[in-house]
N, C-alpha and C positions, 0 to 999 in steps of 0.2 A: 617188394620190388619185382618188376616184370622180368621173368627169366629170358636170357638171350639165347636163342636157338643156335646150335652148332651146325652151320650149313656145309662145312668141310668134312662130311662123314664118309667119304670114299677116297682110297688112295690109288696110286698108279697101278700097282700090282692087280688091285681088284678090277680096274677099268680094262686092263689087258685081258684078264681071264673072262670077264663078261663079253668082251668083243670077240674072243676066240670061240666062246660057246655059241655065238650067233652065226658062225661061219656055215655050219652044216645046213642051217635053215635057209640062208639066202645064197650060199654059193656051194652046193653039194659036190661040184666037180673039183673043188679046191680041197685036196686031201693032205698036203704037207703043211702042218701047223707048227713046225719047229722054228727056233729063233733064227736060222740061217735063211729062211724063205723071205724074199723081198716083200711079199705082202704082209708078213708079220712085222717086218720092220716099219712099214707104213702104219700098220695098226698101232704099234708102240708109240710112233710119233704122234698120232692122233690122241692117244691116251695121255701123252705127256702135256699136250696143248690143253685138253679138257681138264686135266688135273690142275694146271695153272689158273684156268678160268674159274674153277670151283673154289680154289684157295683165295683168289682175289674177291669173289662174292662174299665169302665168309670172313675176310680179314678186316678188322678195324684198327688201323694204325694210328700213329700220333696225328697225322695230317687230318684224318677223319675225326679224331677226338676233338681236335681244335676247331674244326668246323662245326660240330655238334655243340661244343661248349659256347661258341660265339652266338648261337641261336638263343641261349639262355643268358646271354650278357656276361659270360665268364671268358676271360682270356688268360693265357699264361702270363704270370706276373713276374717281371724281372726284380732283382734285388733292389731295395730302396735304402739309401743311407739315412741314418738318424741326423737330425738337425737341431740347433738350439743356439742360445746366446750365452757368451761369456761376459759377465759384468765385473768391472774393477771393484775391488773391495773399498771400504771407506777411505777416502782420500784420493782414489782414482790413480791413474798413471802419473808418474813423477817427472817424466821428461818427454819431449817431443821426439816422435820416431815414426818412420815410414814402415808399413807392413804390406808386402805384395800378396796378391791372391795366391793361395796354395801354401801360405806359411803354416807350419805344423804346430799343433797343440795337442796335449794329452792329459788324461787325469793323473794326478800325482801317484795314486795307488795302483794305477794300471798303465805304465808307460808304453806298453805294446799296442794299446788301442789308439790309433792315430786319427785325429780330426785335422781339417784344414780350413783356413779362412776363405769365405765365399766371395770376397771382394778386395780390391786394392784400397787400403785405408791409410790414414795418417793419424797416429796417436797425438792428441793435442797436449797432454800432460799438464793442463791447466785447471786449478781449482776454480769453483764458481759458486755464486749465490743465486737465489731464485726470488723473483718478484712476480706478482700477478695483478691482473686488473679486470674489472667488469664494468661495462657501461661508463667508461671514462674515469672510473674511480679505482683506487688501489684495493686489492683483495688479499686475504691472508693466505699464506702458504705454510702449511705445517709439514715439517720434515723431521724424520728420526735420525738424520745424519748419514744414512746408508743409501740415499736415493729414493726411499719410499716417501710419498707425499700425500697430502689431502687438500683438495681444492674445493672451493665453493662451487656448487653446481652452476652458478651463473657466470663463471669465469669466461672471459673472452680471449685472453692471452696470457701466456707465461714466458717470462724472460729468464735466460740464463745468463748472468752477468759474470764475465770472465775476469779473474784476478789479474791476468796479464794479457796483452794482445796476442792473438794467434797469427802465425805465419807472416809477421812484420817483415817487409822487404822481400817477400817470396817472389820468384819470377815465374813460377808455374802453379797452375791451379791444383787444389788439393781436395781430397774427399775425406770428410769426417763422419763418424757415425754417432747419432743420438739414439740411445736405447729407450724404448717406451714399453711400459707394461700396463695393462688394463685389468679392471675387475672381472670383465666377462668378454665374450667374443664381441668384436667390433660390429659385425653385421652377419646376417644369414648369407648363404652362399649366393653370390651374384655373378652374372656373366663376366663383368668387367669391374673387379674390385679396386677401389682407390682409397688410400688413407684420407680421411676427412679432416686433415690438418695441413695447414700451409706453413712453410718455414721461411723466415727472413734472418739476415745477419747484418749487424751494424759494424761499419768500418770505423777506424779511428777518427775520421773527420765528421762522424756523427750522421752519415747517410745510411739509410736502410736499403738493402738489396734483397730481391726474391731469390731464394736458393733453389736450383734444380734438385730434385729429390727422386731417389729410388727406394722402394720399400722392400725389405726382405723379412718375410713372416718368420716369427720365432716359434710358432706352434699353435694351432687351433685359433689363430687370429686374436690371441690374448696378449701377445707380445711381439716385438720386432725391432728391427733396426732401420732408422731413416738415414740413408746415405746422402749427405748434403754436399753438393758441388760448390766449393768456395773459389771464386776467381782470383787470380794473382793481383796483388796490390801492395803498395809500400806501406800503407797505413795500418794493415793488420786488422783483425776481427776482435771487436770488443764485447759483443753480445749476440746471442741467438734468441729469436723469438718464435714461439709456437702460437699460431693463430687458429682458434677453435670456431671461429664464426662462419666458416664456409659450409658447414653442415647444419641441417635443420635440428638434429639432435647432437649436442656436444659430446664428443668422444674424449673424455678427460682421463689422462693417465694417472695411475696410482704409483708409478715409479718412473724417474727420469734420470739419465746419466749420460755423460759423454764417454767416448772411447770404448763403447760396447762392441764386441767382436761377434759377428755371425759366423757360425761353424757348421760344416757338413762333414760327416764321417766318411771321408774319402782318403785312401792312402795311395800315393803314386809310387809304383814299382819302377825301378830303372829298367832301361832297355837290356835285352839279354838275347842269347842265342837259344832257339828252340830245339835245333838239331840239324842234321845233314840229310839231304834227300837221297834215298836209295834209287831213284829214277823209276819207281813202281806207281801204278795208278792208285787213286784213292788214298793218298797219303794222309795220315791223321797225326797231328802233333798237339800235345797238351801245352796250354799257355803258361802252366806252372803258377797259377795265381788262384786266389780265393773267388768269391762271388764278383761278377761283373755287375756294376750298377746300371740302372736304367740310363739310356743315352743322354737324357736331359740333365742328369746329375753329374756326369763325367766331365772333367776338365780336358782330358787327353783322349781323343778317339783312338781305337786300336789301329796300329800300323803293322803290316806284315811285309818284310822285305827279303829278297834273296840276293846273295852276292854272286854275280855272274861275270863273264868275261868282259861285257860291255859296261859294267858298273852295277850299281844298286838298282834292282828292279822292284817296283812297288806293286803289291797285289791288292785287288779290290774285293770287298766283301759283297756278296749277292745272296738273295734269299734262296735260291736253288740253282744247281749247275745244269739243269736240263737245257735252257736256251743258250748256254755258253758254247763258243767254238773252241777248236783244238788249240788256237794260239791265244785265247783270252786268259789273262792272268787273274783268275777269279778263285775265291775260296768261300766256304760256308762256315758259320760259327755255331757251334752248339753251346748255347749259354749255360745250360744246366751242367754240362761236363767240362765247360771252359776248355774246349778243344776246337781246332780248326781243321778243315778237310779240303784237300785240293782235288783237281779233276782227274779224269782217267785218260787224257789224251784225245778223246773225242768230244766229250762234254767238259771243257775246261783244260787248261794246260797242265802238264805235269812238271814240277820243278826239276831242273836238270840234275842228273845223278852227281852226287858228291858235293853239291852246292850247299852253302850254309843258309839256313832259314832263321831270320831274326824277327823279333817283334820290338816295336818302339816302347817308349814309356807308357805304362799301363795303369789306369785307375781301378782299384778294387775297394770293396766295402765289406764290413763285418756283418751287415744286415741287422738283425735283432740284437746282437751283442752291443751295438752302439746306443741302445736305449738305456740311459742312466738316470738315476734318481737325482732330485734337486739337492743343492748343497755340497756338491763335490769340488775340491780344490784342484786347481789346473796349473800347468806350466805352458808357456808359449815360447816357441823357438825364437831366439834372438833378443828376448826381453828378459833382462836379469830379474831374479826373485826379489832384489831389494827395490827395483824400479816399479813393480806393480804386482799385486796379488789378485788372482781371478777366481770367480766361482760362478756356477750356474744357478740362478734363483728358481728357474723352473726346469722341469725334467728335460733331458734330451730325448726327442721322440721322433717317431715316423719311420725308424728303421724296420725293415722287413726282409726275410730271406726270399730268395727266388723259389718260385713254385716248381716242383717237379711233377711227374705224371700223376703220382698218388695224391698230391696236394690239390691238383686240378680236379681229379675225380671226387675227392671229398667235398670241394666247394660246389661241384655240380649236384651232388646228392643233396647238399644243404639247400641250394637254390630251388631244386625241383620240389622239395617239401615245403618251403617257405614262400615260394613265389605266389603272388596274387596277381593273376593276369587281368588286364583291362578288357573284359569280354563284352560288356554291354556299353552302349553309348553313354549311360549315366555314369558308369565306372570310369570311362575315359574322361568325361568332363570333371568328375570329382578329383581325379588324379592331377589334372591341370590346375584346378582350383587350389589344390593343396600346396602348390609350389609357393615358396616365399622368396622375396628378394629379386624377382625377375620383372617386376612392373607389368604383370599380367592382370588386366582388368577383369576379363571373363573369357570363356572359350565356348564354342559350340561345335557340335559334331555334324558333318555333312555326309550322310550315307550314300554309297554308290557314286562317289564323286572323286575324281582325281584332277588336280590342277593341270596336268599335262594333256588331259582329254576333257576340256570343260563342257563340250557340248554332247557328250555321249555317257550314258549311265554305265558304270563299271561294277558288275556284281562282285561282292566280296571286298570292295575297296571302301575305305573311310578317309575323310580328311578332317583333321582337327584345326578349326579356324580360330586363331589367336587374336584377341583384341587388346593391343597395348594400352597401358594407362596413359593419361595425358602427360606429355613431355617425354615419353619413352619412344626411342626410335626402334621400330620393328624390323631391323635388318637381318641379313643372313646369319650373322654371328649370334644374334638374340634367339633366332629360331633354333639354330644348331645347339645352343646351350640347353634350351628347354627339351629338345629331342633327346639329348644325352641323359637328362634327368628322368625321362619317361621310358627310355629304352628297356630297362630291366623288367618292366611290366607289360611289354608289348606282346600281342598274341603271336605265336611262332608262325611265320609264313604269311602273316596278314599284309596286305598292301595299305599301309598306313602313311599318310602324308601329313605334314604340318605346313601351314601357310599363315601369313599375317594378313589380317583384314586390310583392304585398301579403301581408305575414305574417298568418297565422292561429294564434294561441296554442292549443296542444293541451294539455288537462290530462289527466294519467294517474293512475289509481289501480290499483295492482297488489298481488297477494299472491304472495310468493315462498316456495318450499319449498327449504330448503337442507339440507345433510347436517349431522349432529351433529358438533360440534367445529369447524365452519368459522369463519373470521373474518368475523363478521357486518358490521362496519362497512366492511371492504374490499369486501365483495360489494355492499352497498348502493351504495358509491361507484362501483363499476364498472358496475352497472346504470344508475345515474343518468348517468354519463358516456356510455354508449352511447346512451341515449335522447336526450340533448342533442346528441350528434353527428349522429344520424339525423334528428331533428326540428330542422332548422336550415337557414337560407338560405345559410350559408357553410360551407366545409369545415373541420371541427374535428379530424378524425382522418384520417390517411392510409388507414386500413383501412375506413372507413365513409363511404359517399357521402351527401351531403345529400339530403333528401327532394325528389323531383321536383315541379315545379310542376304543379298541376291533378290530381295523382294522389290519389284518396280514401285517407284514413288508416284502416286496418282493424286490429282487434285481432289478426288472424292473423299479420300481418307483424311487429307489435310483440312478440308472444309469441315468435316465433322469434328476434328480436333480443335479447330479455331471456334466453332459454334459452341463448344463445351465450356469456353471461358465465360465467366459470369459477366453479364452486361452486353454481350454481343447478341444482337437480334438475328442478323443475317450476314452471309458473305456474298455480295453481289458479284464480285469478280475475283478470280484467283488464277494465277499463272506461275509456273516453275521453270527453272532452267538448271543446267548442270555444267560443271567444268568451266566456269567463267562465261558461259553463254548467257544472253539476255533471257529473262523470265518470260517466254512466250509459248510454253508448251503446257499440255495437260497431263503428260505423264513422262517419266524418265525410266527407261529400263536399266537394270543393274546386272552385272555379271555375278556369278555365284559367290565369289569371295569379296565383292564390293559391298560397302556399307554406306548408307546415307548419313551425311552430317550437315548441319546447318551452315549455310554460307551467308550471303547478303540477304537481309530481310527488310523489305520495304512495306510499310503499312499506311494505307490512306483510310482516314476515318470520316465517315459521313454520319451526321446526327439525324435521326428520324424526325420528319417534319410533323 
C-alpha cells in the first residue's frame, strides 16, 4: 500500500520560534522579542494562520474520504432491511380479513425481531383448486398440497378456482396477494423489469376482467407477491387466471398460493421527546434508536419538532448547515450515530432555551439480524393462530448494516485491489458487450469525441456509442442504466460519455442491368437484402458489416455493394436520400453518432439486350 505522507509536521510554537529567529536578519533594529511586543503579537497571529493552513493541507476528513470513495464507485451504505414472503401453511387462511400496511409480524422464537407488511392487503380465506391449459387443451397440474406445483412446459394459463366467491357484495375495491415461486431467477438485471405474467379474475356472472398488478420481489427474483387490484362488485370473484403467453419464454411458477404476505424488517418506534434545548450552539441530540433504514425502505420519514410559544415548529433536514441562515429551522443527521445537530445561530437557528425537542414516529431496522433461514414459524398481529399458520419457504434476505468509516475503508481497499479498469477501447467495448438483459446489440468507441462538442476533437475524451437491439428504445433511462453498470470500471477522472446511436433512414433508388434469362425476382431480393444488411444498425448478415456510425453514405460504395449481387451486370443509375427526402443525391453526410439504416428501396430492372 502507498504510504500517506504526514504534511502537518510543524506546530504553532515551532513556527513562532522560526519567525523570531529570522528577525535579526531582516529587521536588525527590532530588539524587543518578548511576548508583550506588538510585532511579536502579529508574528504569532501569522503563525496561527499558517498552522491552520498546514493542518488543512494534511487533513483528510470524512468529506474527503467520501469524495475519494465516490471515484472508485463506493458510497457510504445506509442500513437495509431484510425482506421476504410469508406463506400460509397448508389450508391457507381460514377467514377473510383486512391487513393494513405496517401490520406487525415476528418469528415465534424471536418475538423481539419485528417485521411489517409492505402493502395494504385483504386475506381472502378461500380454499382453491387449480386447473391449467395449453393450446386450448387442459393440462395437468401436479401439486403436493402445500402450494408446490409442476406444470407442463407448454402451459399457457393456470386457473385458481375458488371454493367460494370473494368479496361478494363489496362496495370498495380490494387488493389480494398471489404468491409465486420460481425454480430460478426470472431474468437478468434489466433497466425496467416487469413480471411476464398477466392476471385476470372472473366474477360470478362469468365475465373475465384484467387485474391491475404490482409486483413485490421476494428475493433474487426467484419469488414474489403479485398484488392484484379487484374492483368492487356484487357478484364476487370466483376464479383467478395466470396468463403465461405474454412472454417469449414462459415463466412458470413452482409454487402458487393466495394470501401471501410480503414483509420488510422495519419496526416503527412511537414519537418521543429527545430532550430540552439549553439554548447553546451546535446542540446534538440522540434519536434513541437503532439503525435508520435507507430512505426508500422507510414508511415514516424523520420528523423533528420543537414546542414553542407559537405552537409546534417543524425543523427540516439539510445536508450541511453552511448555507443556512440564522432563522432557518434546519438540522443535520448523522446516520451512523443516529444523532441530529442544530445550528449555531449564524448557520442555522438555535432551538430556544428550555424548549422541548420531539421526534415523530421513526422507522428503524436491525440490518443483518433480519436475515433468517427458511422454514421459520411466524405470528401476525391481529390474525389468530387458529385462523392461519405462517412460514417462509425461502430465507429472509437483503438485510445489511450501515457502513461506518472503517467499513468504507475496507471496501475501498478491496475495490482498489480487485478493480479492473476499462483502459483500452477494446476493454470498454468488451465491458459493454458483456452486459445482459439491456437490449444492447453492439457498442463502438469514439475516441477524442464528446457529444457536447461534436465538431471539435477533445484530447483524453471517449464516447461509448450504444446500438440498441431491434424493438428497444434507447432513451435516457436506458443509457443511465448501462452507465450505472459500467461505472465501477471507469477510469478515474476520464471524460467518458455514453450516447445512443441515432438512426438515419436512407432512401435508395437504383436501376439494375441484368443478363437476359436471369431470375429477376431473386436478383431483386438479393440486392434488397444486401442493402438492408449494409444500411443497418445491427448485423443482419455474417458477410456484410453494418454501416459505421458517422461515415457519409455515398453512391460509390452502394454501387459496389449492389454490383456484388449475383446476376447484376451494372448499375446505370443510383441516387439516395435521407430523412424522408426524395432520392436525388449522390451522398448523405452523417453526424458522428448517426448511423445509416435502410429506408425506402426502389429498384428498376433492365434486361441486357
